[in-house]
N, C-alpha and C positions, 0 to 999 in steps of 0.2 A: 395495464400499460404503465410504465413509469414515466410520469411527466415532469420529473425534476429538471430545471433549467441549469445548464452549465455554460460555461463561457467557451466559445469557439475562438481559437488563437491562431496566429499566422506562424511561419518557421521560426521567427524570433520571439515566440511567446507573448506577443502583443494581441490585445483584445480585438476581436472582429465583431462578434455579435453573440447573443444568448440564443441557444437552441435547446430543444427537449433532449434529454439524455439519450433516449432511444433512437432518435434521429441522427444525433452525432455519432453514435457506434455504427449505426446502419450505413451512413456515408463515409465512414473512416476519416472523419475531420479530426484535426489536432485540438486537443483540450488539455486540462490540468487535473492533476491527482497528487495526492500525498501518500507515502507509505512509511510507516512507523516501525522501527525494530525495538522491541522491549527485552531488555537483558535483566536477569535476576543477579543477586550477589555472587553466584557461582559462574557467571558469565555464560550462562545458558540463554538461549533464544527462544522466546514464546512464539510459536507459529499458530495460526488459525486455519482450520479446515473449513473452507468455504461451503456455505449451505448448498445442498442439492437443489434447492429452489432458486439458485443464482442463474441469470440468464447468460453469463459469461464465467468460464473457469469453475463451473459447479463440482463440488467434491473435491477440489484440488487444494493442497497446502499453500498458504501465502504468509505474508509478513503479518506481524502481530495485529496491526490495525491498518486500514487503507480506506481511501474514498476519494470520489470526485470533489474538486473545489467547486462549490456552488457559485452561481452567477452573483457577481459583487462581493465575493468572499476572497480574503487573502490565503496564501498557502499556510502561514502559520496559524491563523484562526481555524482553518479546516483541520489541521493536525490535531489541535486541541479538542476540537468537537468531535472527531473520529474516535480519539481514545475514550472519551466519555461514552459516546454512543455504542461502541463495540465491545468495550472491555469494562466499563462502569468505573473508569480510573481518571481522575483529573490530575494531568501532568504538571500543572503550573509552571514553575520556573526550570523544572528538571528536564524539559524537552530541549534537545540540541540538534540544529540543522547540521547535516553532514555534507550532502552534494546534491546535484540535480542531474537526472537523466534526460537525453533528448527525446522528442516525440518521434518514435520509430515503430514499424509493425511490431516488433518485439515487446513494446510497452503498450500496445493498442493504441498508437498514435497519441499518447499521453506524455506531457512533460511531467515527470515525476520528481518532486522534491522530497528527499529521504531525510527522516529524522531518527533520533535515537533517544531513549530514555531508560531508566532503571526503575524496577519495582518487583516485588516479590509476590504479589497477589495478596489475598485472592481477587478474582475477577467475577464480574457479572456479565457473561457473554450474550450478546444480542442474538437471540434464537432465529430471528429472520435472516440474519447475516452469516451465522457461524454455526456449524454442526459439532465441532470440537476444537479444543486447543490443547497443546501440549508443550513441554520445554524439551529443547533439544540441544545437544552440545554443539558448539561451532564446528568441531572436527567432523561430526557426523553430517552436519549441513553441507560443509564444504565437500565431503565425499560424494554426497548426494548430487550437488550441483555439477561437480566434475563429470559424474556419470550420467548427466542429463537425465535425471529422475522424472519420469513423466507425471508423477504424482505432485510435482511442484509447478506453479504457474511459470509461464515464461517471464513475466515481469519480474518475479521473485528471483529467478536464476540469473537474469541480467543485473539486477539490483545487487545481489550477493556477490557476483563477480567483482563489481565495481566497489563494494564495501571492502572486500579482501584487498584489493590494490590500494584503496583509500587507508585502510588500517596499517598497511606495511609502510606507507609513506613516512 
C-alpha cells in the first residue's frame, strides 16, 4: 500500500492537511500534481505508457512525466523531481510553466500544473512507473485526442486540449 503523503487542498488550491495518497484517491479529495510535456527537436512529444502495475490508469498512455506534489513540496520542485525519477533527465532551467488545470473529476480531482521542456533523449525510464515510451507527432496526438482514444488517460486528453488552445493563443 502506498503511504506517500500528499497535500489535500480546497477549491482554491489552498492547503488543508496532509493525507496518505491512497486515502486521498479513495475519498476523491482535491490535491496537486504536475504533468510535463517533453518535446524533441522535431517537435514530437514523448509519451509514457504507464506500468500495468499502477493502481490508476494502468497501461494507458500519458504525459512524458507526471506525479503528485509531495507534502511540503512546490509544483516546480515536483516537476524537476519527476523528470529525474521517471526519465532520468535533469531539466534545470529549460523547464517552462505553461498553465494550470482545475481539480475536476477528469483530472482525478488534481490541480495540475503543466510544464514543457525540450530534450532528445536518451532516457532512463523508471521501470516501476513506465512500461514503454515513444515519440509521437503532435498531429497524431491531436487526432487521437479528438477521437477520444481510450488508450490515453483522461487527464492527458484534458491537458492536450488545453495545450492546443494555449499554443494557438
